[in-house]
C-alpha positions in Angstrom: 52.9 5.6 -60.1 49.4 6.9 -60.8 48.6 3.5 -62.5 49.5 1.7 -59.3 47.5 4.1 -57.1 44.6 3.9 -59.6 44.5 0.1 -59.5 44.9 -0.1 -55.6 42.8 2.7 -54.5 40.5 4.3 -57.0 39.2 1.1 -58.6 38.2 -0.1 -55.1 36.3 3.1 -54.6 32.8 4.2 -55.9 33.8 6.2 -59.2 31.8 9.2 -58.2 33.3 9.3 -54.7 36.7 9.0 -56.3 36.0 11.8 -58.7 35.0 14.1 -55.9 38.1 13.1 -54.0 40.3 13.9 -56.8 38.8 17.3 -57.4 39.3 18.2 -53.7 43.0 17.2 -54.1 43.4 19.3 -57.2 41.7 22.3 -55.6 43.9 22.0 -52.5 47.1 21.8 -54.5 46.0 24.9 -56.5 45.3 26.8 -53.3 49.1 26.8 -52.2 51.0 29.3 -54.2 54.4 27.7 -54.1 53.0 24.2 -54.7 50.8 25.1 -57.7 53.8 27.0 -59.3 56.0 23.8 -58.8 53.2 21.5 -60.2 52.6 23.7 -63.2 56.3 23.8 -64.0 56.3 20.0 -63.9 53.0 19.2 -65.6 52.3 22.1 -67.8 55.4 23.1 -69.6 54.7 25.2 -72.7 55.5 24.4 -76.2 55.7 27.5 -78.2 55.0 25.6 -81.5 51.6 24.4 -80.2 50.3 27.9 -79.6 46.8 28.1 -80.9 44.4 30.7 -82.0 40.7 29.7 -82.1 37.4 31.4 -81.6 39.2 34.6 -81.4 41.2 33.4 -78.4 44.8 32.7 -77.9 45.7 29.5 -76.1 48.9 27.9 -75.1 47.9 24.9 -77.0 44.9 23.0 -78.5 44.3 20.5 -75.8 41.4 21.2 -73.3 39.4 19.3 -70.7 35.8 18.5 -71.9 32.7 19.4 -70.0 31.7 17.0 -67.2 34.7 17.0 -64.9 34.2 20.5 -63.4 30.5 21.0 -63.4 30.3 23.9 -61.1 33.5 25.8 -61.9 35.3 24.9 -58.7 38.7 23.7 -60.0 39.6 25.8 -63.0 43.0 26.9 -61.6 43.9 23.3 -60.6 43.0 22.0 -64.0 45.0 24.7 -65.6 47.9 23.8 -63.3 47.8 20.3 -64.7 48.3 21.5 -68.2 44.9 21.9 -69.9 44.9 24.6 -72.4 41.2 25.3 -71.9 38.6 24.3 -69.3 35.1 23.6 -70.3 32.9 23.8 -67.3 29.4 22.4 -66.9 27.0 21.3 -68.0 25.2 24.1 -66.3 21.4 24.4 -66.2 19.1 27.3 -65.3 17.9 25.7 -62.2 20.0 23.8 -59.7 19.4 20.0 -59.8 20.7 17.0 -58.1 20.8 14.8 -61.3 19.8 11.3 -61.5 19.7 8.8 -58.6 22.9 7.2 -57.7 24.7 5.0 -58.6 25.1 6.7 -61.9 28.8 6.5 -62.9 30.4 3.3 -64.0 34.0 2.3 -65.0 34.5 -0.2 -67.8 38.1 -1.1 -67.1 38.7 -3.6 -70.0 37.3 -1.0 -72.5 39.0 2.0 -70.9 35.6 3.5 -70.9 33.0 5.1 -68.6 29.2 5.1 -68.6 27.5 7.9 -66.9 24.0 8.9 -66.5 24.6 11.9 -64.2 21.8 13.9 -65.4 23.3 17.4 -65.4 23.9 17.5 -61.6 24.9 21.1 -60.9 24.3 24.1 -58.7 22.5 26.1 -61.4 23.6 29.0 -63.5 23.1 31.7 -60.9 25.4 30.1 -58.4 28.0 29.2 -61.1 27.8 32.7 -62.5 28.5 34.2 -59.0 31.5 31.9 -58.6 32.9 32.9 -61.9 32.5 36.5 -61.1 34.3 36.3 -57.8 37.1 34.2 -59.2 40.6 35.6 -58.9 42.6 33.4 -61.4 46.0 32.1 -60.3 46.8 31.2 -64.0 45.7 32.6 -67.3 43.1 30.1 -68.7 40.5 29.9 -71.3 37.1 29.1 -69.8 34.3 27.7 -71.9 30.8 27.4 -70.3 28.6 24.4 -71.4 24.9 25.0 -70.9 22.0 22.5 -70.9 18.4 22.2 -70.3 16.9 21.9 -66.8 15.3 18.3 -66.6 11.9 19.6 -65.3 11.5 22.2 -68.0 9.2 21.0 -70.8 10.8 20.7 -74.3 8.6 23.4 -75.5 10.2 25.8 -73.0 13.7 24.8 -73.5 14.8 27.9 -75.4 13.8 30.2 -72.6 15.7 28.0 -70.1 18.8 28.2 -72.2 18.4 31.9 -72.5 18.2 32.3 -68.8 21.6 30.5 -68.4 23.1 32.5 -71.2 22.1 35.9 -69.7 23.6 34.8 -66.4 26.9 33.2 -67.7 27.8 34.7 -71.0 29.7 37.7 -69.5 32.0 35.2 -67.6 32.6 32.8 -70.6 35.4 32.9 -73.1 33.1 30.8 -75.2 29.6 29.3 -74.8 28.5 25.8 -75.7 24.9 24.7 -76.3 24.6 21.1 -75.2 21.7 19.4 -77.0 23.3 15.9 -77.1 23.5 14.3 -73.7 21.5 11.1 -73.5 20.7 11.5 -69.9 18.0 14.4 -70.0 14.8 13.1 -71.5 14.0 14.8 -74.8 17.2 16.7 -75.0 18.6 15.1 -78.1 15.3 16.0 -79.9 16.7 19.5 -79.8 19.4 18.5 -82.4 16.7 18.4 -85.1 17.3 21.6 -87.2 13.7 22.8 -86.9 14.3 22.9 -83.0 18.0 23.8 -83.1 17.5 26.9 -85.4 15.3 29.0 -83.0 17.2 27.7 -80.0 20.7 28.8 -81.3 19.3 32.2 -82.7 17.8 32.9 -79.3 20.9 32.1 -77.4 23.1 34.1 -79.9 20.7 37.2 -79.3 20.8 36.7 -75.5 24.6 36.5 -75.5 24.9 39.7 -77.7 22.6 41.9 -75.7 24.2 40.6 -72.4 27.7 41.2 -73.5 28.1 44.3 -75.6 31.9 44.9 -75.5 32.9 41.7 -77.2 31.4 38.7 -79.2 31.2 35.6 -77.1 31.8 32.6 -79.4 28.9 30.2 -79.6 29.3 26.4 -80.2 27.0 23.5 -80.3 27.8 20.1 -79.1 26.4 17.1 -81.0 26.0 13.4 -80.4 27.9 10.7 -82.2 24.7 8.8 -82.8 23.3 11.2 -85.3 22.7 9.9 -88.9 25.0 11.3 -91.5 22.3 13.4 -93.1 21.5 14.9 -89.7 25.3 15.7 -89.2 25.2 17.5 -92.6 22.0 19.3 -91.6 23.6 20.7 -88.3 26.8 21.6 -90.2 24.7 23.6 -92.8 22.7 25.2 -90.1 25.9 26.2 -88.1 27.3 27.9 -91.3 23.9 29.5 -92.1 23.6 31.0 -88.5 27.2 32.1 -88.3 27.9 29.8 -85.5 31.5 29.8 -84.2 32.0 26.2 -83.8 30.9 22.6 -83.4 32.0 20.1 -80.7 32.0 16.6 -82.0 31.2 14.5 -80.1 29.3 13.9 -76.8 28.8 10.4 -75.3 27.2 7.6 -77.2 24.3 5.3 -76.4 25.8 2.5 -78.5 27.4 -0.5 -76.8 28.9 -2.0 -79.9 32.2 -4.0 -79.4 32.5 -3.7 -75.6 34.1 -6.5 -73.8 33.3 -5.6 -70.2 31.0 -7.6 -68.1 27.5 -7.5 -69.4 26.2 -6.4 -66.0 28.2 -3.1 -66.7 27.6 -2.7 -70.4 23.8 -3.0 -69.8 23.8 0.1 -67.7 22.0 3.1 -69.2 23.7 6.3 -69.9 26.3 7.8 -72.1 29.4 5.8 -73.0 32.6 7.7 -73.3 36.4 6.6 -73.6 38.2 4.5 -76.1 35.1 2.7 -77.7 33.9 6.1 -78.9 37.2 6.9 -80.8 36.3 5.7 -84.4 32.7 7.1 -84.6 33.8 10.5 -83.1 36.7 10.7 -85.6 34.4 9.8 -88.5 31.9 12.5 -87.5 34.7 15.1 -87.3 35.8 14.1 -90.7 32.4 14.4 -92.2 31.9 17.8 -90.5 35.1 19.1 -91.9 34.3 17.9 -95.4 31.0 19.8 -95.1 32.2 23.2 -93.4 35.9 23.4 -94.1 37.6 26.3 -92.4 34.4 28.2 -92.1 33.8 27.4 -88.4 36.0 25.9 -85.7 35.7 22.2 -85.0 36.5 20.7 -81.7 37.4 17.0 -81.6 36.5 15.0 -78.5 35.6 11.4 -77.8 38.1 8.6 -77.2 41.2 10.7 -77.2 43.8 8.7 -75.2 47.2 9.8 -76.4 49.0 12.3 -78.7 48.4 10.1 -81.8 44.7 10.3 -81.2 45.0 14.0 -80.8 47.1 14.5 -83.9 44.6 12.4 -86.0 41.8 14.8 -85.0 43.9 17.8 -85.9 44.5 16.2 -89.4 40.8 15.4 -89.7 40.0 19.0 -89.2 39.9 19.8 -85.4 41.4 23.1 -84.3 40.8 22.3 -80.7 40.7 18.9 -79.1 39.3 17.8 -75.7 39.5 14.8 -73.4 37.9 13.5 -70.2 37.8 9.7 -69.7 41.4 9.2 -70.3 42.2 11.7 -67.7 40.5 9.4 -65.2 42.6 6.4 -66.4 45.9 8.1 -67.0 46.1 10.7 -64.3 47.8 14.1 -63.8 50.7 13.4 -66.3 48.4 12.8 -69.0 48.2 16.3 -70.5 51.9 16.7 -70.4 52.3 13.6 -72.4 49.8 14.6 -75.0 51.5 18.0 -75.4 55.0 16.4 -75.8 53.7 13.9 -78.3 51.9 16.6 -80.3 55.0 18.7 -80.5 57.0 15.7 -81.6 54.5 14.8 -84.4 54.3 18.4 -85.6 58.2 18.5 -85.8 58.2 15.3 -87.8 55.5 16.4 -90.1 55.7 18.4 -93.3 53.6 21.3 -91.6 55.2 24.4 -90.3 52.6 25.1 -87.9 49.7 23.4 -86.1 47.2 25.6 -87.9 48.6 24.3 -91.3 48.0 20.7 -90.0 44.3 21.2 -89.3 42.3 19.4 -91.9 45.4 18.3 -93.9 44.4 14.7 -93.8 41.0 15.5 -95.1 42.4 17.8 -97.9 44.9 15.0 -98.9 42.2 12.5 -99.0 40.1 14.8 -101.3 43.0 15.4 -103.5 43.6 11.7 -103.9 40.1 11.0 -104.7 40.1 13.8 -107.4 43.3 12.4 -108.8 41.8 8.9 -109.1 38.8 10.2 -110.8 
């Protein structure tokens, strides 16, 4: 049913306009108590065997919605109603900003992908913090807050910019994410270099600790799939050194390798997400797990379309998994299908719990390698 609607309606509509329309519908449904209860019962059935503990938090399952869909924290209840176990809002910047000029979001239908150059369009950390403070949740949900650099702020002043957002948002976040990997803010990816990332993460950690004194707010960093392997290792080592709580792998890519959509679309600048990102994102995750093991939490995101993709991320070392682009293509039943498929794969596996399956594929590969040697 959704596929027919998507083909007949959404594909004829500007992607950004379609996105805002979908968000309005989700918010409207979640604002009606009886309706949201009915929808949640249908789309968000709970599987006890998928219950997950990560980052010191208890979740109904491991599958969340990645940052980018709900930039201003306006639809958390509605997205929880649709079955996501955690919602990552943002990216939020210290100052409100309109983002890049439109048109800035493109569907690559044959590739099941999106290209975006949104440019962190959001209402700013002060407005988002106020909205989170005034929120009265209809459902229990885990809310992550993804923060980035304001575009007009020079790279040399980026740390102070992130600290401002941290001081405003940390008390409202179940976890914080430092986004240094979007390709759509000039100079942002330069912050992934360890000489820049170390002082940035240290300052954000200190700001979160002095702002929120009654608990530890978990801190993660989100990295790009386009990093060289040595740079991935360097970020992994830095995360362990600083006592970071997790790494999210990965953001969108600037690569256009293997695309089959029209050249007029594939030539658009911005970050590519969706199915073409699958293999590289999985490879980065595997490399990270080999480097850090169970010392920090890994979050797998990028090209996850179905339960099998999610299961492979778990075997590769992800405790949590996230999606976004496939939500656009598959609609409101997507999360339910992923959860059902994950539960089936866990039941058919040799693992008693989901936690036991995390990284099992990587450990098995390492054991085979040692045996062969």
